[in-house]
C-alpha positions in Angstrom: 55.6 -187.4 -43.2 55.6 -188.7 -39.6 55.1 -192.2 -41.0 58.2 -191.8 -43.1 60.2 -190.5 -40.2 59.0 -193.5 -38.1 59.9 -195.9 -40.9 63.3 -194.3 -41.3 63.9 -194.5 -37.5 62.9 -198.2 -37.5 65.3 -199.0 -40.3 68.1 -197.2 -38.5 67.4 -199.1 -35.3 67.4 -202.5 -37.2 70.7 -201.6 -38.9 72.3 -200.5 -35.7 71.1 -203.6 -33.9 72.3 -205.8 -36.7 75.7 -204.2 -36.6 76.0 -204.7 -32.9 74.9 -208.3 -33.2 77.2 -209.0 -36.1 80.1 -207.6 -34.1 79.3 -209.7 -31.1 78.9 -212.9 -33.1 81.9 -212.6 -35.5 79.8 -211.5 -38.5 76.9 -213.9 -37.6 79.2 -216.9 -38.0 78.3 -218.1 -34.4 74.8 -218.8 -35.7 76.0 -221.2 -38.5 73.7 -224.2 -38.2 74.9 -227.7 -37.9 72.8 -228.6 -40.9 74.6 -226.1 -43.0 78.0 -227.4 -41.9 76.9 -230.9 -42.7 76.0 -229.8 -46.2 79.4 -228.1 -46.7 81.2 -231.3 -45.6 79.3 -233.3 -48.2 79.9 -230.7 -50.9 83.7 -230.7 -50.6 86.2 -233.0 -49.1 87.7 -231.5 -46.0 90.8 -233.0 -44.4 91.5 -232.9 -40.7 94.8 -230.9 -40.4 98.0 -232.4 -39.2 98.1 -230.3 -36.1 100.4 -230.9 -33.1 98.4 -231.6 -29.9 99.3 -232.2 -26.2 97.1 -234.8 -24.5 95.8 -235.0 -20.9 98.8 -237.2 -20.1 101.2 -234.6 -21.3 102.1 -236.6 -24.4 102.8 -234.8 -27.7 101.0 -236.2 -30.7 100.0 -235.1 -34.2 96.4 -235.4 -35.3 97.7 -237.1 -38.5 99.1 -239.9 -36.3 95.5 -241.0 -35.6 94.8 -241.7 -39.2 93.9 -245.3 -39.9 91.1 -245.1 -37.3 87.6 -243.7 -37.3 87.7 -240.6 -35.1 84.8 -238.9 -33.3 86.0 -235.4 -32.5 84.3 -232.7 -30.4 85.5 -229.2 -29.4 85.2 -228.1 -25.8 86.7 -226.0 -23.1 86.8 -227.5 -19.6 85.2 -224.6 -17.7 82.1 -224.8 -19.8 78.9 -225.7 -17.9 76.5 -226.1 -20.8 77.2 -227.5 -24.3 80.5 -229.1 -23.3 78.8 -231.0 -20.5 76.4 -232.4 -23.0 79.2 -233.4 -25.4 81.1 -235.1 -22.5 78.0 -237.0 -21.6 77.6 -238.2 -25.2 81.2 -239.3 -25.3 80.8 -241.2 -22.0 77.8 -243.0 -23.5 79.6 -243.7 -26.8 82.5 -245.2 -24.9 80.1 -247.9 -23.8 78.1 -248.2 -27.0 81.3 -248.5 -29.1 83.3 -250.5 -26.6 84.0 -253.2 -29.2 85.3 -251.0 -32.1 87.3 -248.9 -29.5 88.9 -252.0 -28.0 89.9 -253.3 -31.4 91.5 -249.9 -32.3 89.0 -249.1 -35.1 87.5 -246.1 -33.3 88.9 -243.3 -31.1 87.2 -240.5 -29.3 89.0 -237.1 -29.2 88.0 -234.0 -27.3 89.9 -230.9 -28.4 90.1 -227.8 -26.3 89.8 -224.5 -28.1 91.0 -222.8 -24.8 94.5 -224.1 -24.6 95.9 -221.3 -22.4 93.5 -222.4 -19.6 93.2 -226.1 -20.4 96.5 -227.7 -19.3 96.9 -231.5 -19.3 95.7 -231.4 -15.6 92.4 -229.7 -16.6 92.0 -232.0 -19.5 92.5 -235.0 -17.3 90.0 -233.7 -14.8 87.5 -233.2 -17.6 87.8 -236.9 -18.6 87.5 -237.9 -14.9 84.4 -235.9 -14.6 82.8 -238.3 -17.1 84.4 -241.4 -15.7 86.4 -242.2 -18.8 86.8 -246.0 -19.1 90.1 -246.2 -20.9 92.6 -244.8 -23.4 90.1 -244.9 -26.3 89.0 -241.4 -25.3 91.7 -238.7 -25.5 91.5 -235.0 -24.5 94.0 -232.7 -26.0 94.9 -229.1 -26.7 96.7 -227.5 -29.7 100.3 -226.7 -28.9 100.3 -223.3 -30.8 97.9 -220.6 -31.9 98.4 -221.4 -35.6 97.3 -225.0 -35.0 94.1 -223.8 -33.2 93.2 -221.5 -36.0 93.6 -224.3 -38.6 91.6 -226.7 -36.5 88.7 -224.2 -36.2 88.9 -223.4 -39.9 88.9 -227.0 -41.2 86.2 -228.2 -38.8 84.1 -225.1 -39.1 84.1 -224.3 -35.4 83.2 -220.8 -34.4 84.2 -219.5 -30.9 83.2 -216.1 -29.6 84.0 -214.7 -26.1 80.7 -214.3 -24.2 82.0 -211.3 -22.1 81.9 -213.3 -18.9 85.1 -215.2 -19.3 83.6 -218.0 -21.3 82.6 -218.6 -24.9 79.7 -219.0 -27.2 80.4 -221.7 -29.7 78.7 -224.1 -32.1 78.8 -227.7 -31.2 78.7 -231.0 -33.0 80.4 -234.4 -33.2 82.7 -234.7 -36.2 83.3 -238.0 -37.8 86.7 -238.4 -39.4 87.4 -241.4 -41.6 90.7 -243.4 -41.6 92.0 -241.3 -44.5 91.6 -238.2 -42.3 88.6 -236.8 -44.1 85.8 -235.1 -42.2 82.8 -237.1 -43.6 79.9 -236.2 -41.2 79.0 -233.6 -38.6 76.5 -235.1 -36.2 74.2 -233.5 -33.6 75.1 -233.8 -30.0 72.5 -235.3 -27.7 71.8 -238.2 -30.0 74.5 -240.9 -29.4 72.2 -243.6 -30.9 72.2 -241.7 -34.2 76.0 -241.5 -34.1 76.3 -245.2 -33.6 73.9 -245.7 -36.5 76.0 -243.4 -38.7 79.1 -245.5 -37.9 77.1 -248.7 -38.8 76.4 -247.1 -42.1 80.1 -247.0 -42.8 80.4 -250.6 -41.6 82.2 -249.8 -38.4 79.9 -250.3 -35.4 
């Protein structure tokens, strides 16, 4: 009988803990693996949405205006001191490794802030300066409205959860968008050589 009570108590603790974890991670979505997202991209064609953006220079553009180029897109917030620094370092390296295709207008790098209320053009410009951006081939931008941010996160499969300390827990990857606006690959950060190789597979780099 005591064993049954112990077992019941354990199950109750697991369920309670799971409920708390699910609440803190948006129903476990924050733990979606990059591998699973890559599979989803290959299973169905996902189009990058025609969302209005404001760049680090204060210019207004639409994501659809960048069609005709290969895009490497990451999602960041400028106050981040962990994943976003790694993503920025990757883009800085890719600026060099893809200098030819960027200069010819075939490839563009785009860092999108999912924290637009804090990431003004000034903060976005400072973010690029932190990584010594070489030229206009790397843009940083923020959605101009809440609906656009929601649609970007939905289409790209980006999950963002407040961490309780003023920052965010978020998944991270580098998204490859083809000239037709289709999200064709989600690549791991921290491996710029693999990203260049993927572009070579599409006949780009």
